CHARMM internal coordinates of N, CA and C (Angstrom, degrees):
IC EDIT
DIST 1 N 1 CA 1.4438
DIST 1 CA 1 C 1.5226
ANGL 1 N 1 CA 1 C 108.80
DIST 1 C 2 N 1.2915
ANGL 1 CA 1 C 2 N 117.06
DIHE 1 N 1 CA 1 C 2 N 144.09
DIST 2 N 2 CA 1.4522
ANGL 1 C 2 N 2 CA 122.08
DIHE 1 CA 1 C 2 N 2 CA -179.83
DIST 2 CA 2 C 1.5245
ANGL 2 N 2 CA 2 C 110.44
DIHE 1 C 2 N 2 CA 2 C -67.40
DIST 2 C 3 N 1.3144
ANGL 2 CA 2 C 3 N 117.24
DIHE 2 N 2 CA 2 C 3 N -33.87
DIST 3 N 3 CA 1.4569
ANGL 2 C 3 N 3 CA 121.70
DIHE 2 CA 2 C 3 N 3 CA -177.17
DIST 3 CA 3 C 1.5246
ANGL 3 N 3 CA 3 C 110.03
DIHE 2 C 3 N 3 CA 3 C -93.21
DIST 3 C 4 N 1.3259
ANGL 3 CA 3 C 4 N 116.06
DIHE 3 N 3 CA 3 C 4 N 154.36
DIST 4 N 4 CA 1.4561
ANGL 3 C 4 N 4 CA 120.42
DIHE 3 CA 3 C 4 N 4 CA -178.48
DIST 4 CA 4 C 1.5233
ANGL 4 N 4 CA 4 C 112.76
DIHE 3 C 4 N 4 CA 4 C -76.19
DIST 4 C 5 N 1.3079
ANGL 4 CA 4 C 5 N 117.47
DIHE 4 N 4 CA 4 C 5 N -24.07
DIST 5 N 5 CA 1.4626
ANGL 4 C 5 N 5 CA 119.91
DIHE 4 CA 4 C 5 N 5 CA 178.24
DIST 5 CA 5 C 1.5216
ANGL 5 N 5 CA 5 C 110.50
DIHE 4 C 5 N 5 CA 5 C -140.54
DIST 5 C 6 N 1.3214
ANGL 5 CA 5 C 6 N 114.96
DIHE 5 N 5 CA 5 C 6 N 163.93
DIST 6 N 6 CA 1.4587
ANGL 5 C 6 N 6 CA 120.83
DIHE 5 CA 5 C 6 N 6 CA -178.53
DIST 6 CA 6 C 1.5080
ANGL 6 N 6 CA 6 C 113.58
DIHE 5 C 6 N 6 CA 6 C -71.88
DIST 6 C 7 N 1.3379
ANGL 6 CA 6 C 7 N 117.53
DIHE 6 N 6 CA 6 C 7 N -20.90
DIST 7 N 7 CA 1.4624
ANGL 6 C 7 N 7 CA 120.00
DIHE 6 CA 6 C 7 N 7 CA -179.11
DIST 7 CA 7 C 1.5198
ANGL 7 N 7 CA 7 C 111.73
DIHE 6 C 7 N 7 CA 7 C -63.87
DIST 7 C 8 N 1.3173
ANGL 7 CA 7 C 8 N 116.83
DIHE 7 N 7 CA 7 C 8 N -42.23
DIST 8 N 8 CA 1.4676
ANGL 7 C 8 N 8 CA 120.63
DIHE 7 CA 7 C 8 N 8 CA 179.17
DIST 8 CA 8 C 1.5218
ANGL 8 N 8 CA 8 C 110.09
DIHE 7 C 8 N 8 CA 8 C -63.40
DIST 8 C 9 N 1.3247
ANGL 8 CA 8 C 9 N 116.26
DIHE 8 N 8 CA 8 C 9 N -43.76
DIST 9 N 9 CA 1.4611
ANGL 8 C 9 N 9 CA 121.05
DIHE 8 CA 8 C 9 N 9 CA 178.05
DIST 9 CA 9 C 1.5294
ANGL 9 N 9 CA 9 C 110.24
DIHE 8 C 9 N 9 CA 9 C -60.47
DIST 9 C 10 N 1.3261
ANGL 9 CA 9 C 10 N 116.46
DIHE 9 N 9 CA 9 C 10 N -47.72
DIST 10 N 10 CA 1.4638
ANGL 9 C 10 N 10 CA 120.50
DIHE 9 CA 9 C 10 N 10 CA -178.99
DIST 10 CA 10 C 1.5222
ANGL 10 N 10 CA 10 C 111.97
DIHE 9 C 10 N 10 CA 10 C -62.37
DIST 10 C 11 N 1.3166
ANGL 10 CA 10 C 11 N 116.88
DIHE 10 N 10 CA 10 C 11 N -39.34
DIST 11 N 11 CA 1.4684
ANGL 10 C 11 N 11 CA 120.10
DIHE 10 CA 10 C 11 N 11 CA 178.33
DIST 11 CA 11 C 1.5260
ANGL 11 N 11 CA 11 C 111.48
DIHE 10 C 11 N 11 CA 11 C -65.01
DIST 11 C 12 N 1.3362
ANGL 11 CA 11 C 12 N 115.94
DIHE 11 N 11 CA 11 C 12 N -45.37
DIST 12 N 12 CA 1.4565
ANGL 11 C 12 N 12 CA 119.56
DIHE 11 CA 11 C 12 N 12 CA -179.84
DIST 12 CA 12 C 1.5286
ANGL 12 N 12 CA 12 C 110.55
DIHE 11 C 12 N 12 CA 12 C -64.88
DIST 12 C 13 N 1.3174
ANGL 12 CA 12 C 13 N 116.92
DIHE 12 N 12 CA 12 C 13 N -39.39
DIST 13 N 13 CA 1.4640
ANGL 12 C 13 N 13 CA 120.45
DIHE 12 CA 12 C 13 N 13 CA 178.16
DIST 13 CA 13 C 1.5276
ANGL 13 N 13 CA 13 C 110.24
DIHE 12 C 13 N 13 CA 13 C -63.71
DIST 13 C 14 N 1.3277
ANGL 13 CA 13 C 14 N 117.02
DIHE 13 N 13 CA 13 C 14 N -42.15
DIST 14 N 14 CA 1.4653
ANGL 13 C 14 N 14 CA 121.40
DIHE 13 CA 13 C 14 N 14 CA 177.34
DIST 14 CA 14 C 1.5219
ANGL 14 N 14 CA 14 C 110.57
DIHE 13 C 14 N 14 CA 14 C -60.05
DIST 14 C 15 N 1.3263
ANGL 14 CA 14 C 15 N 115.96
DIHE 14 N 14 CA 14 C 15 N -44.51
DIST 15 N 15 CA 1.4660
ANGL 14 C 15 N 15 CA 120.63
DIHE 14 CA 14 C 15 N 15 CA 179.63
DIST 15 CA 15 C 1.5224
ANGL 15 N 15 CA 15 C 110.44
DIHE 14 C 15 N 15 CA 15 C -63.10
DIST 15 C 16 N 1.3379
ANGL 15 CA 15 C 16 N 116.64
DIHE 15 N 15 CA 15 C 16 N -45.42
DIST 16 N 16 CA 1.4670
ANGL 15 C 16 N 16 CA 120.70
DIHE 15 CA 15 C 16 N 16 CA -177.20
DIST 16 CA 16 C 1.5168
ANGL 16 N 16 CA 16 C 112.69
DIHE 15 C 16 N 16 CA 16 C -66.98
DIST 16 C 17 N 1.3394
ANGL 16 CA 16 C 17 N 116.64
DIHE 16 N 16 CA 16 C 17 N -35.58
DIST 17 N 17 CA 1.4605
ANGL 16 C 17 N 17 CA 119.65
DIHE 16 CA 16 C 17 N 17 CA -174.63
DIST 17 CA 17 C 1.5177
ANGL 17 N 17 CA 17 C 114.57
DIHE 16 C 17 N 17 CA 17 C -92.64
DIST 17 C 18 N 1.3287
ANGL 17 CA 17 C 18 N 117.62
DIHE 17 N 17 CA 17 C 18 N -22.26
DIST 18 N 18 CA 1.4517
ANGL 17 C 18 N 18 CA 118.89
DIHE 17 CA 17 C 18 N 18 CA -174.61
DIST 18 CA 18 C 1.5257
ANGL 18 N 18 CA 18 C 113.70
DIHE 17 C 18 N 18 CA 18 C -123.75
DIST 18 C 19 N 1.2987
ANGL 18 CA 18 C 19 N 117.78
DIHE 18 N 18 CA 18 C 19 N -47.68
DIST 19 N 19 CA 1.4639
ANGL 18 C 19 N 19 CA 121.13
DIHE 18 CA 18 C 19 N 19 CA -173.25
DIST 19 CA 19 C 1.5360
ANGL 19 N 19 CA 19 C 111.92
DIHE 18 C 19 N 19 CA 19 C -74.62
DIST 19 C 20 N 1.3223
ANGL 19 CA 19 C 20 N 117.79
DIHE 19 N 19 CA 19 C 20 N -51.07
DIST 20 N 20 CA 1.4667
ANGL 19 C 20 N 20 CA 119.99
DIHE 19 CA 19 C 20 N 20 CA -176.03
DIST 20 CA 20 C 1.5294
ANGL 20 N 20 CA 20 C 113.68
DIHE 19 C 20 N 20 CA 20 C -64.89
DIST 20 C 21 N 1.3219
ANGL 20 CA 20 C 21 N 119.62
DIHE 20 N 20 CA 20 C 21 N -35.09
DIST 21 N 21 CA 1.4684
ANGL 20 C 21 N 21 CA 117.56
DIHE 20 CA 20 C 21 N 21 CA 175.50
DIST 21 CA 21 C 1.5246
ANGL 21 N 21 CA 21 C 114.11
DIHE 20 C 21 N 21 CA 21 C -63.13
DIST 21 C 22 N 1.3174
ANGL 21 CA 21 C 22 N 117.62
DIHE 21 N 21 CA 21 C 22 N -12.58
DIST 22 N 22 CA 1.4647
ANGL 21 C 22 N 22 CA 120.78
DIHE 21 CA 21 C 22 N 22 CA 174.71
DIST 22 CA 22 C 1.5369
ANGL 22 N 22 CA 22 C 109.86
DIHE 21 C 22 N 22 CA 22 C -60.82
DIST 22 C 23 N 1.3227
ANGL 22 CA 22 C 23 N 116.65
DIHE 22 N 22 CA 22 C 23 N -20.00
DIST 23 N 23 CA 1.4582
ANGL 22 C 23 N 23 CA 121.09
DIHE 22 CA 22 C 23 N 23 CA 176.34
DIST 23 CA 23 C 1.5175
ANGL 23 N 23 CA 23 C 112.12
DIHE 22 C 23 N 23 CA 23 C -57.16
DIST 23 C 24 N 1.3182
ANGL 23 CA 23 C 24 N 117.07
DIHE 23 N 23 CA 23 C 24 N -30.42
DIST 24 N 24 CA 1.4609
ANGL 23 C 24 N 24 CA 120.66
DIHE 23 CA 23 C 24 N 24 CA 176.79
DIST 24 CA 24 C 1.5278
ANGL 24 N 24 CA 24 C 110.43
DIHE 23 C 24 N 24 CA 24 C -63.42
DIST 24 C 25 N 1.3211
ANGL 24 CA 24 C 25 N 115.96
DIHE 24 N 24 CA 24 C 25 N -44.36
DIST 25 N 25 CA 1.4611
ANGL 24 C 25 N 25 CA 119.73
DIHE 24 CA 24 C 25 N 25 CA 176.63
DIST 25 CA 25 C 1.5234
ANGL 25 N 25 CA 25 C 111.02
DIHE 24 C 25 N 25 CA 25 C -62.40
DIST 25 C 26 N 1.3215
ANGL 25 CA 25 C 26 N 115.99
DIHE 25 N 25 CA 25 C 26 N -47.52
DIST 26 N 26 CA 1.4658
ANGL 25 C 26 N 26 CA 119.16
DIHE 25 CA 25 C 26 N 26 CA -178.74
DIST 26 CA 26 C 1.5211
ANGL 26 N 26 CA 26 C 111.96
DIHE 25 C 26 N 26 CA 26 C -61.31
DIST 26 C 27 N 1.3153
ANGL 26 CA 26 C 27 N 115.77
DIHE 26 N 26 CA 26 C 27 N -40.36
DIST 27 N 27 CA 1.4607
ANGL 26 C 27 N 27 CA 119.83
DIHE 26 CA 26 C 27 N 27 CA 178.96
DIST 27 CA 27 C 1.5194
ANGL 27 N 27 CA 27 C 111.25
DIHE 26 C 27 N 27 CA 27 C -62.81
DIST 27 C 28 N 1.3260
ANGL 27 CA 27 C 28 N 116.21
DIHE 27 N 27 CA 27 C 28 N -44.70
DIST 28 N 28 CA 1.4644
ANGL 27 C 28 N 28 CA 120.25
DIHE 27 CA 27 C 28 N 28 CA 178.99
DIST 28 CA 28 C 1.5216
ANGL 28 N 28 CA 28 C 110.96
DIHE 27 C 28 N 28 CA 28 C -63.86
DIST 28 C 29 N 1.3181
ANGL 28 CA 28 C 29 N 116.30
DIHE 28 N 28 CA 28 C 29 N -45.92
DIST 29 N 29 CA 1.4611
ANGL 28 C 29 N 29 CA 121.57
DIHE 28 CA 28 C 29 N 29 CA 179.79
DIST 29 CA 29 C 1.5272
ANGL 29 N 29 CA 29 C 111.05
DIHE 28 C 29 N 29 CA 29 C -60.24
DIST 29 C 30 N 1.3258
ANGL 29 CA 29 C 30 N 117.11
DIHE 29 N 29 CA 29 C 30 N -46.53
DIST 30 N 30 CA 1.4705
ANGL 29 C 30 N 30 CA 120.60
DIHE 29 CA 29 C 30 N 30 CA 179.93
DIST 30 CA 30 C 1.5261
ANGL 30 N 30 CA 30 C 111.32
DIHE 29 C 30 N 30 CA 30 C -67.27
DIST 30 C 31 N 1.3224
ANGL 30 CA 30 C 31 N 116.35
DIHE 30 N 30 CA 30 C 31 N -33.53
DIST 31 N 31 CA 1.4594
ANGL 30 C 31 N 31 CA 119.79
DIHE 30 CA 30 C 31 N 31 CA 177.52
DIST 31 CA 31 C 1.5158
ANGL 31 N 31 CA 31 C 112.00
DIHE 30 C 31 N 31 CA 31 C -65.23
DIST 31 C 32 N 1.3218
ANGL 31 CA 31 C 32 N 115.94
DIHE 31 N 31 CA 31 C 32 N -32.45
DIST 32 N 32 CA 1.4659
ANGL 31 C 32 N 32 CA 120.20
DIHE 31 CA 31 C 32 N 32 CA 179.62
DIST 32 CA 32 C 1.5240
ANGL 32 N 32 CA 32 C 111.14
DIHE 31 C 32 N 32 CA 32 C -77.78
DIST 32 C 33 N 1.3306
ANGL 32 CA 32 C 33 N 117.21
DIHE 32 N 32 CA 32 C 33 N -46.65
DIST 33 N 33 CA 1.4570
ANGL 32 C 33 N 33 CA 121.31
DIHE 32 CA 32 C 33 N 33 CA -170.83
DIST 33 CA 33 C 1.5254
ANGL 33 N 33 CA 33 C 115.27
DIHE 32 C 33 N 33 CA 33 C -98.86
DIST 33 C 34 N 1.3202
ANGL 33 CA 33 C 34 N 117.03
DIHE 33 N 33 CA 33 C 34 N -19.54
DIST 34 N 34 CA 1.4670
ANGL 33 C 34 N 34 CA 119.93
DIHE 33 CA 33 C 34 N 34 CA -177.97
DIST 34 CA 34 C 1.5203
ANGL 34 N 34 CA 34 C 108.90
DIHE 33 C 34 N 34 CA 34 C -127.47
DIST 34 C 35 N 1.2977
ANGL 34 CA 34 C 35 N 117.19
DIHE 34 N 34 CA 34 C 35 N -153.04
DIST 35 N 35 CA 1.4607
ANGL 34 C 35 N 35 CA 119.76
DIHE 34 CA 34 C 35 N 35 CA -176.65
DIST 35 CA 35 C 1.5324
ANGL 35 N 35 CA 35 C 111.31
DIHE 34 C 35 N 35 CA 35 C -85.69
DIST 35 C 36 N 1.3182
ANGL 35 CA 35 C 36 N 114.52
DIHE 35 N 35 CA 35 C 36 N 152.93
DIST 36 N 36 CA 1.4666
ANGL 35 C 36 N 36 CA 120.76
DIHE 35 CA 35 C 36 N 36 CA 177.20
DIST 36 CA 36 C 1.5263
ANGL 36 N 36 CA 36 C 111.29
DIHE 35 C 36 N 36 CA 36 C -64.86
DIST 36 C 37 N 1.3204
ANGL 36 CA 36 C 37 N 117.39
DIHE 36 N 36 CA 36 C 37 N -31.98
DIST 37 N 37 CA 1.4639
ANGL 36 C 37 N 37 CA 120.80
DIHE 36 CA 36 C 37 N 37 CA -179.89
DIST 37 CA 37 C 1.5263
ANGL 37 N 37 CA 37 C 110.73
DIHE 36 C 37 N 37 CA 37 C -62.94
DIST 37 C 38 N 1.3232
ANGL 37 CA 37 C 38 N 116.73
DIHE 37 N 37 CA 37 C 38 N -42.59
DIST 38 N 38 CA 1.4671
ANGL 37 C 38 N 38 CA 120.40
DIHE 37 CA 37 C 38 N 38 CA 178.20
DIST 38 CA 38 C 1.5216
ANGL 38 N 38 CA 38 C 110.02
DIHE 37 C 38 N 38 CA 38 C -64.19
DIST 38 C 39 N 1.3203
ANGL 38 CA 38 C 39 N 116.84
DIHE 38 N 38 CA 38 C 39 N -42.80
DIST 39 N 39 CA 1.4644
ANGL 38 C 39 N 39 CA 121.14
DIHE 38 CA 38 C 39 N 39 CA 179.79
DIST 39 CA 39 C 1.5229
ANGL 39 N 39 CA 39 C 110.47
DIHE 38 C 39 N 39 CA 39 C -61.30
DIST 39 C 40 N 1.3173
ANGL 39 CA 39 C 40 N 117.39
DIHE 39 N 39 CA 39 C 40 N -43.50
DIST 40 N 40 CA 1.4651
ANGL 39 C 40 N 40 CA 120.94
DIHE 39 CA 39 C 40 N 40 CA 179.10
DIST 40 CA 40 C 1.5253
ANGL 40 N 40 CA 40 C 111.56
DIHE 39 C 40 N 40 CA 40 C -63.90
DIST 40 C 41 N 1.3162
ANGL 40 CA 40 C 41 N 117.02
DIHE 40 N 40 CA 40 C 41 N -42.14
DIST 41 N 41 CA 1.4648
ANGL 40 C 41 N 41 CA 120.34
DIHE 40 CA 40 C 41 N 41 CA 179.14
DIST 41 CA 41 C 1.5218
ANGL 41 N 41 CA 41 C 111.77
DIHE 40 C 41 N 41 CA 41 C -63.75
DIST 41 C 42 N 1.3080
ANGL 41 CA 41 C 42 N 116.49
DIHE 41 N 41 CA 41 C 42 N -42.22
DIST 42 N 42 CA 1.4662
ANGL 41 C 42 N 42 CA 120.02
DIHE 41 CA 41 C 42 N 42 CA 178.49
DIST 42 CA 42 C 1.5254
ANGL 42 N 42 CA 42 C 110.16
DIHE 41 C 42 N 42 CA 42 C -63.47
DIST 42 C 43 N 1.3111
ANGL 42 CA 42 C 43 N 116.92
DIHE 42 N 42 CA 42 C 43 N -47.19
DIST 43 N 43 CA 1.4635
ANGL 42 C 43 N 43 CA 120.55
DIHE 42 CA 42 C 43 N 43 CA -178.23
DIST 43 CA 43 C 1.5159
ANGL 43 N 43 CA 43 C 111.60
DIHE 42 C 43 N 43 CA 43 C -62.90
DIST 43 C 44 N 1.3131
ANGL 43 CA 43 C 44 N 117.89
DIHE 43 N 43 CA 43 C 44 N -43.28
DIST 44 N 44 CA 1.4582
ANGL 43 C 44 N 44 CA 120.78
DIHE 43 CA 43 C 44 N 44 CA -179.92
DIST 44 CA 44 C 1.5228
ANGL 44 N 44 CA 44 C 111.50
DIHE 43 C 44 N 44 CA 44 C -65.31
DIST 44 C 45 N 1.3249
ANGL 44 CA 44 C 45 N 117.24
DIHE 44 N 44 CA 44 C 45 N -38.81
DIST 45 N 45 CA 1.4610
ANGL 44 C 45 N 45 CA 121.06
DIHE 44 CA 44 C 45 N 45 CA 178.88
DIST 45 CA 45 C 1.5215
ANGL 45 N 45 CA 45 C 110.88
DIHE 44 C 45 N 45 CA 45 C -65.00
DIST 45 C 46 N 1.3228
ANGL 45 CA 45 C 46 N 117.26
DIHE 45 N 45 CA 45 C 46 N -48.50
DIST 46 N 46 CA 1.4643
ANGL 45 C 46 N 46 CA 120.36
DIHE 45 CA 45 C 46 N 46 CA 179.87
DIST 46 CA 46 C 1.5238
ANGL 46 N 46 CA 46 C 111.38
DIHE 45 C 46 N 46 CA 46 C -65.70
DIST 46 C 47 N 1.3149
ANGL 46 CA 46 C 47 N 118.12
DIHE 46 N 46 CA 46 C 47 N -37.68
DIST 47 N 47 CA 1.4624
ANGL 46 C 47 N 47 CA 120.88
DIHE 46 CA 46 C 47 N 47 CA 178.89
DIST 47 CA 47 C 1.5246
ANGL 47 N 47 CA 47 C 110.78
DIHE 46 C 47 N 47 CA 47 C -64.29
DIST 47 C 48 N 1.3233
ANGL 47 CA 47 C 48 N 116.98
DIHE 47 N 47 CA 47 C 48 N -42.66
DIST 48 N 48 CA 1.4654
ANGL 47 C 48 N 48 CA 120.29
DIHE 47 CA 47 C 48 N 48 CA 178.96
DIST 48 CA 48 C 1.5292
ANGL 48 N 48 CA 48 C 111.09
DIHE 47 C 48 N 48 CA 48 C -64.45
DIST 48 C 49 N 1.3201
ANGL 48 CA 48 C 49 N 116.93
DIHE 48 N 48 CA 48 C 49 N -43.04
DIST 49 N 49 CA 1.4689
ANGL 48 C 49 N 49 CA 120.36
DIHE 48 CA 48 C 49 N 49 CA 178.29
DIST 49 CA 49 C 1.5259
ANGL 49 N 49 CA 49 C 111.21
DIHE 48 C 49 N 49 CA 49 C -65.42
DIST 49 C 50 N 1.3189
ANGL 49 CA 49 C 50 N 117.75
DIHE 49 N 49 CA 49 C 50 N -36.90
DIST 50 N 50 CA 1.4532
ANGL 49 C 50 N 50 CA 121.28
DIHE 49 CA 49 C 50 N 50 CA 179.32
DIST 50 CA 50 C 1.5243
ANGL 50 N 50 CA 50 C 111.30
DIHE 49 C 50 N 50 CA 50 C -67.20
DIST 50 C 51 N 1.3090
ANGL 50 CA 50 C 51 N 117.08
DIHE 50 N 50 CA 50 C 51 N -40.49
DIST 51 N 51 CA 1.4668
ANGL 50 C 51 N 51 CA 120.71
DIHE 50 CA 50 C 51 N 51 CA 177.65
DIST 51 CA 51 C 1.5292
ANGL 51 N 51 CA 51 C 110.11
DIHE 50 C 51 N 51 CA 51 C -63.44
DIST 51 C 52 N 1.3183
ANGL 51 CA 51 C 52 N 117.05
DIHE 51 N 51 CA 51 C 52 N -43.93
DIST 52 N 52 CA 1.4621
ANGL 51 C 52 N 52 CA 120.91
DIHE 51 CA 51 C 52 N 52 CA 178.98
DIST 52 CA 52 C 1.5253
ANGL 52 N 52 CA 52 C 111.22
DIHE 51 C 52 N 52 CA 52 C -62.60
DIST 52 C 53 N 1.3226
ANGL 52 CA 52 C 53 N 117.24
DIHE 52 N 52 CA 52 C 53 N -47.97
DIST 53 N 53 CA 1.4646
ANGL 52 C 53 N 53 CA 120.60
DIHE 52 CA 52 C 53 N 53 CA -179.78
DIST 53 CA 53 C 1.5223
ANGL 53 N 53 CA 53 C 110.98
DIHE 52 C 53 N 53 CA 53 C -63.45
DIST 53 C 54 N 1.3148
ANGL 53 CA 53 C 54 N 117.30
DIHE 53 N 53 CA 53 C 54 N -41.10
DIST 54 N 54 CA 1.4644
ANGL 53 C 54 N 54 CA 120.52
DIHE 53 CA 53 C 54 N 54 CA 177.77
DIST 54 CA 54 C 1.5191
ANGL 54 N 54 CA 54 C 112.34
DIHE 53 C 54 N 54 CA 54 C -62.66
DIST 54 C 55 N 1.3184
ANGL 54 CA 54 C 55 N 116.91
DIHE 54 N 54 CA 54 C 55 N -40.17
DIST 55 N 55 CA 1.4640
ANGL 54 C 55 N 55 CA 120.43
DIHE 54 CA 54 C 55 N 55 CA 178.52
DIST 55 CA 55 C 1.5270
ANGL 55 N 55 CA 55 C 111.32
DIHE 54 C 55 N 55 CA 55 C -64.30
DIST 55 C 56 N 1.3144
ANGL 55 CA 55 C 56 N 117.29
DIHE 55 N 55 CA 55 C 56 N -41.05
DIST 56 N 56 CA 1.4644
ANGL 55 C 56 N 56 CA 121.00
DIHE 55 CA 55 C 56 N 56 CA 178.96
DIST 56 CA 56 C 1.5266
ANGL 56 N 56 CA 56 C 110.25
DIHE 55 C 56 N 56 CA 56 C -66.21
DIST 56 C 57 N 1.3214
ANGL 56 CA 56 C 57 N 117.73
DIHE 56 N 56 CA 56 C 57 N -41.00
DIST 57 N 57 CA 1.4626
ANGL 56 C 57 N 57 CA 121.40
DIHE 56 CA 56 C 57 N 57 CA 178.89
DIST 57 CA 57 C 1.5306
ANGL 57 N 57 CA 57 C 110.29
DIHE 56 C 57 N 57 CA 57 C -63.49
DIST 57 C 58 N 1.3166
ANGL 57 CA 57 C 58 N 117.65
DIHE 57 N 57 CA 57 C 58 N -45.66
DIST 58 N 58 CA 1.4704
ANGL 57 C 58 N 58 CA 121.27
DIHE 57 CA 57 C 58 N 58 CA -179.78
DIST 58 CA 58 C 1.5260
ANGL 58 N 58 CA 58 C 110.72
DIHE 57 C 58 N 58 CA 58 C -64.18
DIST 58 C 59 N 1.3275
ANGL 58 CA 58 C 59 N 117.14
DIHE 58 N 58 CA 58 C 59 N -44.63
DIST 59 N 59 CA 1.4675
ANGL 58 C 59 N 59 CA 120.32
DIHE 58 CA 58 C 59 N 59 CA 179.31
DIST 59 CA 59 C 1.5232
ANGL 59 N 59 CA 59 C 110.86
DIHE 58 C 59 N 59 CA 59 C -62.80
DIST 59 C 60 N 1.3068
ANGL 59 CA 59 C 60 N 117.06
DIHE 59 N 59 CA 59 C 60 N -41.97
DIST 60 N 60 CA 1.4598
ANGL 59 C 60 N 60 CA 121.12
DIHE 59 CA 59 C 60 N 60 CA 179.41
DIST 60 CA 60 C 1.5234
ANGL 60 N 60 CA 60 C 110.82
DIHE 59 C 60 N 60 CA 60 C -64.56
DIST 60 C 61 N 1.3162
ANGL 60 CA 60 C 61 N 116.50
DIHE 60 N 60 CA 60 C 61 N -42.15
DIST 61 N 61 CA 1.4547
ANGL 60 C 61 N 61 CA 120.79
DIHE 60 CA 60 C 61 N 61 CA 178.86
DIST 61 CA 61 C 1.5256
ANGL 61 N 61 CA 61 C 111.01
DIHE 60 C 61 N 61 CA 61 C -62.75
DIST 61 C 62 N 1.3162
ANGL 61 CA 61 C 62 N 117.02
DIHE 61 N 61 CA 61 C 62 N -41.27
DIST 62 N 62 CA 1.4744
ANGL 61 C 62 N 62 CA 121.15
DIHE 61 CA 61 C 62 N 62 CA -179.95
DIST 62 CA 62 C 1.5212
ANGL 62 N 62 CA 62 C 110.74
DIHE 61 C 62 N 62 CA 62 C -64.63
DIST 62 C 63 N 1.3247
ANGL 62 CA 62 C 63 N 117.06
DIHE 62 N 62 CA 62 C 63 N -45.70
DIST 63 N 63 CA 1.4674
ANGL 62 C 63 N 63 CA 120.72
DIHE 62 CA 62 C 63 N 63 CA 178.77
DIST 63 CA 63 C 1.5202
ANGL 63 N 63 CA 63 C 110.24
DIHE 62 C 63 N 63 CA 63 C -60.93
DIST 63 C 64 N 1.3067
ANGL 63 CA 63 C 64 N 117.25
DIHE 63 N 63 CA 63 C 64 N -42.65
DIST 64 N 64 CA 1.4659
ANGL 63 C 64 N 64 CA 121.96
DIHE 63 CA 63 C 64 N 64 CA 179.11
DIST 64 CA 64 C 1.5169
ANGL 64 N 64 CA 64 C 111.26
DIHE 63 C 64 N 64 CA 64 C -61.18
DIST 64 C 65 N 1.3238
ANGL 64 CA 64 C 65 N 117.14
DIHE 64 N 64 CA 64 C 65 N -46.06
DIST 65 N 65 CA 1.4734
ANGL 64 C 65 N 65 CA 120.68
DIHE 64 CA 64 C 65 N 65 CA -179.96
DIST 65 CA 65 C 1.5077
ANGL 65 N 65 CA 65 C 112.22
DIHE 64 C 65 N 65 CA 65 C -65.30
DIST 65 C 66 N 1.3251
ANGL 65 CA 65 C 66 N 117.71
DIHE 65 N 65 CA 65 C 66 N -40.05
DIST 66 N 66 CA 1.4676
ANGL 65 C 66 N 66 CA 120.95
DIHE 65 CA 65 C 66 N 66 CA 179.00
DIST 66 CA 66 C 1.5375
ANGL 66 N 66 CA 66 C 109.77
DIHE 65 C 66 N 66 CA 66 C -63.48
DIST 66 C 67 N 1.3179
ANGL 66 CA 66 C 67 N 117.26
DIHE 66 N 66 CA 66 C 67 N -43.74
DIST 67 N 67 CA 1.4660
ANGL 66 C 67 N 67 CA 120.92
DIHE 66 CA 66 C 67 N 67 CA 179.48
DIST 67 CA 67 C 1.5225
ANGL 67 N 67 CA 67 C 111.53
DIHE 66 C 67 N 67 CA 67 C -65.45
DIST 67 C 68 N 1.3177
ANGL 67 CA 67 C 68 N 117.98
DIHE 67 N 67 CA 67 C 68 N -40.56
DIST 68 N 68 CA 1.4625
ANGL 67 C 68 N 68 CA 120.58
DIHE 67 CA 67 C 68 N 68 CA -179.21
DIST 68 CA 68 C 1.5148
ANGL 68 N 68 CA 68 C 112.60
DIHE 67 C 68 N 68 CA 68 C -72.06
DIST 68 C 69 N 1.3214
ANGL 68 CA 68 C 69 N 118.28
DIHE 68 N 68 CA 68 C 69 N -36.98
DIST 69 N 69 CA 1.4677
ANGL 68 C 69 N 69 CA 121.46
DIHE 68 CA 68 C 69 N 69 CA 178.28
DIST 69 CA 69 C 1.5165
ANGL 69 N 69 CA 69 C 111.30
DIHE 68 C 69 N 69 CA 69 C -71.85
DIST 69 C 70 N 1.3387
ANGL 69 CA 69 C 70 N 117.58
DIHE 69 N 69 CA 69 C 70 N -32.12
DIST 70 N 70 CA 1.4665
ANGL 69 C 70 N 70 CA 120.68
DIHE 69 CA 69 C 70 N 70 CA 179.35
DIST 70 CA 70 C 1.5198
ANGL 70 N 70 CA 70 C 110.85
DIHE 69 C 70 N 70 CA 70 C -71.41
DIST 70 C 71 N 1.3285
ANGL 70 CA 70 C 71 N 117.60
DIHE 70 N 70 CA 70 C 71 N -28.95
DIST 71 N 71 CA 1.4613
ANGL 70 C 71 N 71 CA 121.41
DIHE 70 CA 70 C 71 N 71 CA -178.25
DIST 71 CA 71 C 1.5236
ANGL 71 N 71 CA 71 C 113.26
DIHE 70 C 71 N 71 CA 71 C -79.24
DIST 71 C 72 N 1.3169
ANGL 71 CA 71 C 72 N 118.91
DIHE 71 N 71 CA 71 C 72 N -13.07
DIST 72 N 72 CA 1.4630
ANGL 71 C 72 N 72 CA 121.10
DIHE 71 CA 71 C 72 N 72 CA -176.77
DIST 72 CA 72 C 1.5039
ANGL 72 N 72 CA 72 C 111.96
DIHE 71 C 72 N 72 CA 72 C -87.06
END
COOR INIT
IC SEED 1 N 1 CA 1 C
IC BUILD
């Protein structure tokens, strides 16, 4: 696993699966009440962060599985 403990992995997974998708809500809300440019910037920022966090979670999970399967 890339992380030294499961807590870091669990936190990052929580952020990637629950917190960062909140950007969709913020983008919609800002698009309604403020400018479309702000909404687009918010959505693009959250989408980029979500992709990065998801990639780290997947890579960490793969490393963990390879290490555990090799030890059996």
